[in-house]
Each structure stands twice: as structure tokens, then as C-alpha cells.
ROFISE-984110 format. One record per residue: z, x negated, y of N, C-alpha, C in turn. Coordinates in steps of 0.2 Angstrom, whole numbers, plus 2048, in hexadecimal, padded with zeros to 3 digits. Layout:
// residues N
ZXYZXYZXY ...
END
This chain:
// residues 518
7E887A7E67ED8737E97F08707E5 7F386B7E57F58667E17FC8697E1 7FF86B7DA80686B7DB80B8687DF 80D8627DD80F85D7DF81285F7E4 80C85F7EA80A85F7F080F8647F4 8118697ED81786E7F081C8707ED 81E86D7E882386C7E48228667DF 8288657DD82A85F7DB8308607D3 82D8607CD8318657C88368627C8 83C8667C88448667C98478617C5 84C85D7C484F8597C18578597C4 8598577BE85F8577C08638527C6 86184B7C78628477CC8608497D5 86384B7D986284A7E08678467E3 8618437E686183F7EA86383F7F4 8678407F68648417FD86484A7FF 86484C80586585380786185480C 86485481385F85681786084E81C 85984F81E85884782485784B82A 85B84982F85884A835850849839 84D84F83C84584B84084584E841 83D85184383985484883A85B845 83986084883C867846835869843 83886C84083287183A82B87283B 82887183A81D87383C81F87A83C 81B87D84081988584181688883C 81888D83881388F83281488B82D 81688782A81888282581F884822 81F88381B82388481682A87F81A 82F88581783687E819836875816 83787181783986C81383E86B811 83E86680B84286580684285E808 84985A80984785580984B84F805 84B8547FC84F8507F784C84B7F5 84D8477F284A8417EE84D8437E8 8498467E28488487DC8488447D7 8408417D683F83D7D283D8347D5 8458307D584382E7D983F8257D4 8388257D48368227D38358177D7 8348137D183480D7D482F80B7DB 82980F7DA82380F7DF8278127E5 82780F7EA82B8147F18268127F7 82180E7F581A80F7FB8138117F9 8118157FE8088167FC804819801 7FD8168017FA8168077F881E807 7F881F80B7F682680D7EF828812 7EF82F8127E782E8177ED83681D 7ED8318247EF8358297EA83D827 7F084282C7EB8488297EB84D82F 7E88508337E785583A7EC859837 7ED85E8317F08628317F886282F 7FD86383480486283380586682E 80486982880686C82380586981E 7FE86681E7FC86381780085D818 80085A81F80485281E80C85381B 81085A82081685B81B81885B815 81185F81181285F809810859807 80A85380980B84D80780F848808 81584A80D81784480E81E84880B 82084C80982585080482284E7FB 81E84F7FA81D84C7F481F8467F1 81D8417F781D8397F68248397F8 82983C7FC83083B7FC83483D7F6 8328427F48348447ED8358407E9 82F83B7E782F8367E18328307E2 8368317E983782A7EB8358257F1 82E82A7F282C8237F88328247FE 82E81D80183281F80782F81B80F 82781680A82481580F81E81780F 81981881581281C81480D814819 8078138168048118177FD81581B 7FC81081E7F28148207EE80E824 7E88118217E58088237E380A82B 7E280482E7DF8058357D7806837 7D480E83B7CD80C83A7C980583D 7C580883B7BF80083C7BE800844 7C17FA8487BB7F784F7B47F784D 7B17F984F7AA7FB84C7A77F9852 7A27F285379F7EE8597977F1856 7947F784F78F7F785278E7FE853 78680085478780A85778880E851 78C81185578E816852789820853 78482084F78482884F78882C850 78C82D84E79383084B793832854 79382F85979782F861791831865 78B83386278683786678A83D869 78D84186879184986979584786D 79984086E79C84087579883D87A 79884387E79784488579C84688C 79B84289279E84589579A84689E 79C84B8A27968508A578E84D8A5 78D85089F78785089C78584889A 78784489B78583C89878883D891 78583788E78783288978E83088C 79382E88779A82D88979C82588B 79482088779481B88A78F819890 78D81D89478D81B89B78F81F89F 7918198A679981B8A77958198B1 79381F8B379081F8BA7938198BE 78E8138C179380E8C57978078C1 7968088BA7988008B67917FF8B2 7907FA8B178C7F58AC7907F58A5 78F7FA8A17927F989A78E7F6894 7947EE8917917E988E7907E8888 7967EC8867977EC87E79B7F6880 7997F987B79C7FF87879E7FC86E 7A47FC8717A67FF8697A9805867 7AA8058617AC80D85E7B180D857 7B58138587BB8118567BD819851 7BC81A84C7BB82284A7C4822846 7C88288477CF8258477D082D845 7D982E8437DC8348407E3834845 7E383384B7E68368527E4834855 7EA8378597E88378627EC836865 7E983386E7EF82D8707F182F874 7F782E8777FB82E87D7F882D882 7FA83388A7F983188D7F782B893 7FD8268907FC81E8927F681A890 7F381D88C7EB81888A7E781A88D 7E881F8947E58218997E281C89E 7E48178A07E58138A77E08128AB 7D88148AC7D38148B17D281B8B0 7D481E8B77CF8258B87C98268BA 7C68298B77C082E8B67BE8278B1 7BF8238B27BB81E8AC7BE81E8A2 7C681F8A27C782089D7C982789A 7C782B8987C88338957CA83588F 7CE83A88F7CE83E8877C6842888 7C28438837BF8468867BB84C87E 7BD8538827BA85987E7B385A87F 7AF8588777A88588777A585B871 7A385F8707A086486B7A4864865 7AA8688677AE8688637B4863861 7B385E8637B78588607B9853867 7BF8508647C384C8687C084486C 7BF84186E7BF83B86F7C1838877 7C18308767C482F87D7BF82887D 7BF82A8827BB81F8877BF81D889 7C18168877C48118897C180C88E 7C48088917BF8008917C77FB890 7C37F588E7C77EF88C7C57EA893 7C37ED8997C57E989F7CC7E88A2 7CE7E18A37D67E18A67D57E48AC 7CF7E88B27D27EA8B87CC7F08B7 7CE7F68B97CA7FC8B97C57FA8BD 7C57F68C57C07F58C77BC7F28C8 7BA7ED8C37B67EA8BE7AE7EF8BC 7A97EA8C07A47ED8BF7A07EC8B9 7A47EA8B37A17E78AD7A67E98A8 7A47ED8A27AA7EF89E7A87EF897 7AA7EE8937AD7F188C7AD7F788A 7AC7FA8877AE8018857B180387F 7B680687B7B88068777B6811879 7B28148737B181B86F7B681A86C 7BA81F86B7BD8238677BD82B864 7BB82C85F7BD83285C7C1833856 7C58398597CA83B8557CA843851 7CA84284A7CB84C8477D384C848 7D884C84D7DE84A84E7E384984D 7EA84C84E7EF84684F7F2844847 7EF8428407EF84183E7F883D83C 7F88378407FA83283F802836845 80183A84A80783B84B80A842846 80684484480984783F81084483A 80983E83580E83A830816838834 81483483B81C83283C81E83783D 81D83E84082284184182584483A 82284483482484A82D82984282C 82283D82C82B83882883083682C 83183783283683683683B83D833 83784283183B84882F83F847826 83C84382383E84181C84183981C 84383782384682F82284082981F 83A82981F835826820834821824 83081B82082E81A825825817825 82381782A81A81782B81981182D 81380E82A81080782E80A807830 80680883580080E8397FC808837 7F78068347F08028347ED7FE83B 7EE7F983B7EB7F68407E37F7840 7E17F78487DA7F88467D97F2845 7D37F483E7D07F083B7C87EB840 7CA7E583E7C57E28427BC7E483E 7B87E48467B27E48437AE7DD83E 7A97DD83A7A67DC8347A27D7835 79C7D383479C7CF8357967D582E 78E7D383378C7D682E7877D3829 7867CB82A7847C782478A7C781F 7907C78217967C581B7997CA81F 79A7D281C79F7D881D7A67D681C 7A87D08177AE7D18147B27CC819 7AB7C88207B07C48247B27C982B 7B67C78317B57CB8347B27C7839 7AD7CB8407AA7C78447AF7C584C 7AD7C184B7B47BE8507B17BE858 7A97BE8557A67C085F7AB7C6861 7AE7CA85E7B17CF85F7B97CF860 7BD7CA85E7C37C885B7C77CB865 7C57C88697C77CA86F7C97CF86E 7C37D486E7C37DC8707C77E086E 7C57DC8677CA7E185F7D27DE863 7D47D98667DD7D98677DF7DA86B 7D77DA8737DA7E08767DC7E8878 7D47EC8737D77EF8717DD7F386C 7E17EC8687E57EE8637EC7EC867 7EC7E986D7F07EA8727F27F0875 7ED7F48757EE7FA87B7EF800874 7EE7FE86D7EE8038687F8802869 7F77FE8678017FD8668057FC86B 8037FD871808800878807805875 80280B87680281387380981486D 80881086980D810862812811865 81480B86A81C80986E81B80F872 81A81087481B81787B81B81E877 81682087181882686D81E825867 81D81F86482282085C82A81B85E 82781686382C810862835814860 83781986583E81986583E81E85B 83782085783A82385383C81D84D 83E81E84884081A84383C81A83B 83681E83F83182083982B81B83A 82C81684082781584282980A83E 82480983A8298048398267FE837 8217FD83781D7F683C8147F8839 80F7F683980B7F38398047F2832 8007F38327FE7F382C7FA7EF82C 7F77E982B7F17E582A7EA7E8826 7E57EA8297E07EB8247DB7E7821 7DC7E18247D67DD8237D67DB81F 7D47DA8167D77D98127D67D1810 7D87CC80E7D57C580B7D97C4804 7D77C08027D97BF7F97E07B97FC 7E47B97F77EA7B67F87EA7B17F5 7E67AB7F87E37A67F37E57A17F7 7E47997F67E47947FD7DD796800 7DC7958087D979680B7D7791810 7CE7918117CD78A8127CE78981A 7CF78381C7D17838257CA786828 7CE78A82D7C978F8327C679382E 7CC7978277CB79B8267C87A282B 7C67A682A7C47AA8307C77B1831 7CA7B282A7D07B582A7D47B582B 7D77B08297DC7AD82C7DE7AD834 7D97AA8367D77AB83D7D97B2841 7D57B883D7D77C08417DF7BF840 7DF7BC8397E87C18397ED7BE83F 7ED7B48407EF7B38437ED7B584D 7E87B784D7E67B98567EB7C1856 7E77C78507EC7CC84E7F37CB84E 7F77C984A7FE7C984A8007C5852 7FE7C38538017C08598007C6861 7FC7CA85F7FD7CF8628027D6864 8017D685B8067DB85880F7D6857 80D7D18598167CE8598177CF862 8147CF8658137CE86D8147D886C 8137DB86C8107E186D8167E5869 8197E386481E7E78608237E285B 8257E086282B7D985F82F7DD858 8327DB8548367DB8518337E184A 82C7E484A8287E38488247E383F 8267E483A8227E283681B7E3836 8187DB8348127DE8318117DD829 80E7E282680C7E68218057E181E 8057DB81A7FD7D88177FE7DA811 7F87DC80D7F77DC8077F17DC804 7F27D48027ED7D17FE7EB7D17F8 7E57CF7F77E47D07EF7E37CA7EA 7E47CB7E47E57C57DF7DD7C77DA 7DA7C27D87D67C17D47D47BF7D0 7D87BF7C77D97BD7C57D27BC7BE 7CD7BC7C07C57BC7BC7C67B57BB 7C27B27B57C07AD7B57B87AE7B9 7B57A87BD7B17A77BF7AF7A87C7 7B57B07C67B27B47CF7BB7B27D0 7C07B17CF7C77B07D47C87AB7D3 7D07AB7D17D47A37D37DA7A47CD 7DE79C7CC7E179C7C77E87A07CC 7ED7A17C77F57A37CC7F679E7D0 7F77987D17FA7907D27F87937DB 7F27977DD7F07977E47F379C7E7 7F57A17E17FA7A77E87FF7A67EC 80379F7EA80779C7EF8057997F5 7FE7977F57FC7937FB7F87997FF 7F97A07FB7F57A47FE7FB7A4803 8037A78018077AA8038077A880B 80679F80980B79C80E80579E815 7FE79E8147F979D8177F97A481B 7FC7AB8197FB7B081C8027B181D 8097AE81D80E7AE82180D7AD827 80A7A38288087A182D8037A5835 8017AC8337FF7AE8368057B283A 80A7B383780E7BA83B8117BC842 8117B48468127B484D8197B484D 81E7B184A8237B68498277BB846 8217BF8478237C78458277C683F 82C7CD83982C7CD8358267CE832 8247CC82C81E7CC8278207D081F 81E7D481D81D7D88158157D4812 8187D080D80E7CE80980E7D1803 80B7DA80280A7DD7FC8087DC7F7 8047D87F48017D47EE7FD7DB7EC 7F97DC7ED7F57DE7E87F47DC7E3 7F67E27DC7F87DE7D57F07DE7D0 7EB7E17D47E67DF7D17E57E47CA 7E87E77C77E77EA7C17E37F37C5 7E27F37C87DE7FA7CB7D77F97CA 7D47F37CF7CF7F17CE7C97EC7C7 7D27EC7C47CF7E77BC7CD7DE7BE 7D07DD7C57CF7D97C57D77D37C2 7DB7D57C27E37D37BF7E57D77B8 7E77D67B37EA7D97AE7F27D77AD 7F47DF7AC7FD7DC7AB7FE7DC7A5 7FE7D77A07FE7D57998027D079A 8067D079680C7CC7928097C4792 80E7BF79380B7B979080A7BB788 80A7BC78480B7BC77E8047BF77B 8017C377F7FB7C57807F47C4783 7F77BD7837EF7B87857E97B8780 7E97B777A7E57B97767E17BF776 7E37C77777E47CC7747DE7CD77A 7D97D27757D37D577A7D77DA780 7D17D77857D57DE7897D37E3789 7D97E778D7DB7EE78B7D27F378E 7D17F878B7CC7FB78B7C97FB793 7CD8007947CB80079E7C97FA79F 7C97F779E7C87EE7A37C17EB7A0 7BF7ED79C7B97EC7977B47ED79D 7B07F17A17AE7F47A57AD7EE7AA 7B47EB7AC7B37E57B37B17DF7AB 7B57DC7A87B67D57A57B17D579E 7AF7DA79B7AD7D97937B07D9792 7B17DA7897B47DC7827B57D4782 7BA7D17857BD7CB7837C37C9783 7C67C37837CF7C57807D27C2787 7D67C378A7D97C27927DA7BB794 7D87B478F7D87B07907D27B0791 7D17B178F7C67B37907C47B4797 7C97BB79A7C47BD79E7C97BB7A4 7CF7B97A47D67B77A87D77B47AB 7D87B17B17DD7A87B37E57AB7AF 7E67B27B17EE7B07AF7ED7B97B0 7F47BD7B07F67C37AF7FA7C47B8 7FC7CC7BA7FF7CE7BF8017C67C1 8097C97BD8107C67BC8117BE7BE 8087BA7BD80A7B37BE8087B27C6 8047B77C78037B77CE8097B57D2 80C7BE7D28117BE7D48177B97D5 8167B67D081D7B27CF81A7A97D3 8157A97D280F7A57D68137A67DE 8117AB7E08137AE7E581A7AC7E8 81E7AF7E68257B07E782A7A67E7 8267A47E682879E7E78247997ED 82279E7F382079D7F98207A17FC 8257A47FE8277A980082A7A7807 82B7A480C82F7A28128327A8814 8387A681883C7A881C8387AF820 83A7B28218377BA8298317BE822 8307BB81B82C7C081882F7C0812 82C7C98108307CC80882A7CC806 8297CA7FE8267CC7FD8267D37F6 8207D87F881D7DC7F58187DE7F0 81A7E17EC8117E47E780F7E97EA 80A7E97EA8067EF7EA8017F17E2 8057F67E18017F67D77FD7FB7D9 7F77FB7D87F07FD7DA7F08067D3 7EE80C7D67F28117D37EA8137D1 7E780F7CF7E08137CA7DE80E7C5 7D78117C27D680A7BD7CD8097C0 7CB8037BC7C78007BF7C18047C2 7C080C7BD7BB80F7BA7BC8167B9 7B981C7B67BC8227B57B98247AE 7C08267AC7BE8297A37BB8317A5 7B783079F7B683979E7BC83F79F 7B88427A27BD8477A37C38467A9 7C48407AD7CC83E7AF7C983E7B6 7D08407BB7CB8417C37CE83A7C5 7CB8397CA7CC8347CF7C78327D5 7C582D7D67C382E7DF7BB82B7DE 7B58317E27AE8337E07AC82F7E7 7B082E7ED7AE82C7F07B28297F6 7B18237FA7AD8217FA7AC81D7F2 7A78187F27A68157EB7AB80D7EF 7AC8097E67A980D7E07AE8127DE 7AA8167D77B081A7D47B68177D0 7BB81A7D37C38177CF7C281E7CB 7C781B7C67CC8217C07D28217C2 7D58277BF7DC8287C17E18257BA 7E68217BB7EB81E7B77EE8227B1 7F281F7AF7FB8237AE7FF8207B1 8048257AE80D8217B180E81D7AC 80D81C7A580F8167A280A80F7A6 8048107A77FF80C7A88068097B1 80580D7B480B80B7B98128077B9 8168097B481B8067B181A8007AE 8147FE7AA8117FB7AA80F7F17B2 80F7F57B680C7F17BC8137F07C0 8167F37BF81D7F27C18227EE7BE 8217EE7B78237E97B48217E47B5 81B7E47B58157DC7B58187D77BC 81B7DD7C381C7DB7CA8227D57C9 8257D87C582D7D27C38347D47C7 8367D27C783E7D17CA83B7D07D5 8367CB7D58337CA7DB8327CE7DE 8327D17E082E7D67E28347DC7E7 8357DA7ED83B7DE7EE8387E67F0 8307E67EF82F7ED7F18297EC7EE 8277F77EC8227F67E681D7FD7EA 8197FC7EC8148017F080F8037EC 8098067EC8048087EA7FE80B7EF 7F88087ED7F480C7EE7EF8107EB 7ED8157EC7F08197F07EF8217EF 7F58247F37F98297F17F082E7F0 7EE8307F27E58367F37E08317F0 7DC8347ED7DE8377E87E38377E0 7E282E7E17E482D7DA7EE82F7D8 7F38337DA7F88367DB7F883C7DA 7F18407DC7F28477DD7EC84A7D9 7E88457D97E284B7D37E484B7CC 7E28517CC7E28587C47DD8547C2 7D98547BD7D58577B77D185D7B7 7D88627B87D78677B97DD86B7BC 7DA8727BD7E08767C17E98767BD 7E78777B87EE8767B47F08717AE 7ED86B7B37EE8637AD7F48607B5 7F885E7B37FA8597B77FB8527B9 7FA8527C07F884E7C47FD8447C3 7FC8417C67FD83A7C280783A7C7 80583E7CC80C83E7CF8118457CC 80D84A7C881184E7C68168487BE 8108457BB8138427B681A83C7B5 8188397BF81D8357C28248397C0 8258417C58288427C682D8447BE 8288467B982C8477B482F8427B0 82D83C7B182F8387AD8308327AE 8358337B683782E7BB83C82A7B9 83F82E7B284782A7B08438257AC 8408247A983D81F7A284081A7A7 8428157A084780C7A683E8077A6 83E8077AA83A8017AA83C7FA7AA 83B7F57A983D7EE7A98397EA7AA 83A7E57AE8387E07B48397D87B1 83C7D87AC8407D07AE8477D27A7 8447CC7A38497CE79D84B7C479B 8507C379B8517BB79A8577BC795 8577B879085E7B678D8647B2790 8687B47908717B57928757B578C 8787B078E8807B17898867B278F 88A7B978E8907BB7908977BA78D 89A7B878D89F7B678C8A07B4783 89A7AE78389B7A877F8937AE77B 8927B377B88E7B57768887B7779 8817B477487E7B77758797BD775 8747BE77C8737C377E86C7C5783 86A7CA7848637CA7878657CE78E 8637CB7968667CE79985F7D479C 8617D879B8577DB7A18597DD7A6 8547DE7AC8557E07B28507E67B1 8517EB7B684C7F07B884F7F77BB 8497FC7B984C8027BC8508087B5 85480C7B78558127B685980E7AE 85D80A7AD85C8037A88668087A8 86880C7A887180E7AA8728107A0 87680E79F87981079887580E791 87481178A86E81178786F80A781 86B80A78186980377D86380077E 8617FA77985D7F577E8597F3775 8537F777584F7F276F84B7EE76C 84C7E876984A7E27678467E4762 83F7E076383B7DA75E8397E075C 8337DE7568337E37528347E974D 83A7E474B83D7E87468417EC748 8407EE7518437F375484B7F4752 84F7EE7558597EC7538597EF75A 85D7F57598607F975F8667F7760 8677F476986F7F27688727F676D 8787F976F87B7FD77687C7F777B 87A7F978087A7F67888857F3786 8857EF78988D7EF78988F7EC793 88A7E979588B7E979E8857EC7A0 8877EE7A78817F27AB8857EF7B3 87E7EF7B787F7ED7BE87A7F17C2 87B7F47C68767F87CC8767F37CF 8717F57D586F7F27DB8667F27DC 8617ED7DF85C7F07E085A7F07DA 85B7ED7D78587EB7CD85F7EC7CB 8607F37C68657F37C18637EC7BB 8697EB7B88697E77B386D7E87AF 86B7E87A586E7EA7A386C7E279D 8737E37978757DD7948767E178D 8737DF7888757DF77F8747DB77C 87B7D977887C7D27758787D276F 8707CC76E86C7CC76C86B7C676B 8677C47638637BD76485E7BD762 8587BB7658517BD7658507BA75C 84B7BC7588497B97508447B7752 83E7B67578387B57588377B275D 8307AD75D82D7AB76382C7AE76A 82D7B47668287BA76C8317C076C 8327C47708367CA76F8367CE774 8347D47708337DD77483A7DE776 8377E177B83E7E677E83C7ED77F 83F7F177E8417F77838477F8784 8497FE78784B80378B84C80878A 85580B78785481078685B81378A 85C81779186281579286581D792 86A81E79486E82279386E829794 86982B798867833797860833792 86182E78D85B82C78785482C789 85382A78F84B82879184982378F 84382078C84281A78A83B81778C 83A81078F83580F79283181078F 82B80F79482580F79182280B78F 82380678F81F7FE78D8267F878B 8237F47888297F17878297E7788 82E7E778C82C7E278F82F7DB78B 82A7D878B82B7D078482B7CA788 8307C87858347C27898337BC785 8317B678382E7B177F8387AC77E 
END
């Protein structure tokens, strides 16, 4: 079992003590609600677990390194036949057969949650079914239970993983964004929703959200919902099918859960020949924000580094060869030959178009495009992905700049928890060990009291010094301020076109990568 799921290396700074929540799960270790290694990433995609103790260990490990937000993918609302539901039987008949009713369409939905009793409205027709050791639900989408024709949704579940996640998140003072039911996909274009089934999807979404409101509405852990159907954050065409899906489904959210935020995580693609330039990112923000139906929204831009679609280099490295881990994606060429721009360019373009009622987050992809020899990562589902490093994550946080109000990451398992061997650290272990290292996300020339200098913003900057340029001039900080991002200033006049800045804080920890300003 991964070490960080049980404990994190103890450090001197301890944030928090006890957060009231659900009672301790029976048979599980006592909760430790301290935050001992608060890192800049504060949210993660997770998989709900039917085992309450496994859920507790996962939530505690994330909370220990500063996580306060958990996000799940929504299961697919499937309009195609699913052989996995053959085990669902009622009174000897397949669940899709209902005596006295004509069944027009059967949808299937495989999830990690158990619904409340209020989900069952039609006695006899709608049922919770235990069959062949599994739990199923049979639900109708008809407005009236007495109608002769029904569309059914058959639901299979492996346990109440979402309920466990909500209970543990409440105990640790965290928020959960459950994934909305994901739209059925077109068979000929699986990257687009099948709008022949959008009406049914909306009816089912309304049922699910009403159940969430009944079960989780009083819990501070219910943070909002996540839109699982992905799209590119670029200028969208008129009548765009994914924007139409968002508009329809988000209206259901706004009506069922007034005031609850909708989280969307669009991707960017900077690859020449396949992607789009940074200027389109602002248009994408506007198009996505227009679908929120008055609900609060967070747009968490996928930074693209994990998939190799976007690099995280600085402006001085446009002519440099792409880093080795990106070569399998774009070839051994320069950054400028491979990409329209870097993550920082896209985030800055997006930040200029964020309207009221919307927050800009950044989703840093916590993996490598392909695995390296001897490295753990993801083997299922395809494509294969490799494990990244804490210093690479620091670079992604740097590239996110000062605009993002929150940094989140896909995804906790397996990328932050896997180990190459039982006795080697995971990425989460490396974060727990190196969380004090400064990360600079912005730097500008600024005069203070008539003296020229450099102002930097970022994390863990307090005290210590800034080191500038290739000559390595070290200057003590003379001013510091806290806040969402810390700020520090030191007197220095740049000596060239590009100036690198590295921070060493008062605890003696140094940033893993320099920030470069022009």
C-alpha cells in the first residue's frame, strides 16, 4: 500500500487541527486532519471508492498536502446496449422488460454511488434491485408513472463511493464536485454529444441533482458539479454541438441547484497543424461562460503539458529544442516549430476575457505524455502515461502565472500515488518532502522608494534572497507581503535582455526552476 495514503512525512509547520464532520468510520484508523505540507495545487480528480477506509486514507493524504477540493468524472449516460447489464433481472425477467408497459429506449449508467429513496417515484416500475450479487436501479424518464410508454435508465453501482467521498470531505473541511452525467456520444463522431438523447440526459440529470440536493444539500462538502464532456477552449463555431450541450445541461443545474458552481475544464492545444493560437483562448472563455445560465462557474484550463499539446517553456526558449519528454509527441524540433505558444500565453489570453461570475482556474496535468523505462504511470485505460516530477509540477505552476485563482490537477490516482518500487517515493511523497521550495509565478521590474528592483510573486517566498541572471548575483529581500500569492522585492538592475530569478526563502529552500523576465 502506498505510504502517503497512511501518513505524510512530519514537518515543522502544521496548519489546522480538527475539523468537525462525520463520525469516524468503524474499523478505520483515527483521522488526522492536519495540513502538514501545503502545496500550491489544492484540488485533484479522484475515483470514488466503495471502501470507506480506503476513501478516508485517500482524502487524508490529499488534505495533508494542502488539497481542499475533490473532483469526480461523471459516468456516461449510454444510449447503446451494454452487455454488463445482463445480470439485472426482476422476477426472473430482464430489468428492461416491464409487464404492462412498452419500453421505447433503454439507457445504461454505471456509477459509484447509491441513490436515496426519493429517487424511486413509481412503485413497482422504479426499483432498487439486488441481482447476482450486484446492485442495480431501474428508473423511468416518463413525466407520469401511468404512461403506457417509457424510456428507462438502468443503473449499475459498485457501492456508495460518492457518499463516502462526501462524508470524508466534510470531516476534513473539503469540497467535492461530483461529475454530471456525461452525454451520450455520436457513433460517427465520438468527440461530439448525440443530441438525439439530450432531452433524456437532461431529465436524468434533473433526477440525479434532486437526489444530490436531498442527500448532500445540507453538507458544506457539496461544492458544485463538474461538466465531464470535454471541449477545446477556442473560438467555437455557431451552433457548436458541445456548447449546445453545455447550454442545455447547465440550465438544468442552475434550476436544480441554485447558487452551486459549475466546474468546466477545457483543453488547449498549441501544436502547429492541429491546434490553435493563444488568441483563440479568450474567445473560448466567452463561449463557455455564456452557457452557465446565471450559475457561478469556474473554468479550469487544462495546461496541456501532460499530453504534450502545450509546452511550459519561458519566452526566452522559443528557439530551443523541445524537452525530451515532448519529442514523442512533436518530434525533435524547436519549441517555435512545434507550437503556437506556451501555457503562459494561453492563460494570459484567457484571463483577459473572464466575465463576472466566472473564476479562472488552471488544471495542471500531473503526468508525462509517455512512460519512460522503469517509471510507474498509467497502463489502463490507454494511452499509456508516465509519472512526472515535483520540479516539473513547479514549472507548470510557474506557467499558470498570477491570474489563476486556484490550481488543480488531473489526477490523483495513479499519477501522484504510484511507485516504481515498493521502497521508492511517490510523487505525493516528493511533494510532502519539497513543499517548502519557493515557486515564482510572476516577476516585474518595480521601483520602491526611488530604487530600481524586481518584484516577484509566488509561493513560499518569505525571507531569504533572490538570485539574478547568469552571473548569479544574490540580493537579500527587503520587502515581503502575504496574500493569495506572496510578494517579495529586492533591489536589482537587470544586466541583459533576459533575466532569470531564483528564490531562496528564509528557511533555506530554493526554487527548483528559475523564472525569466525580459
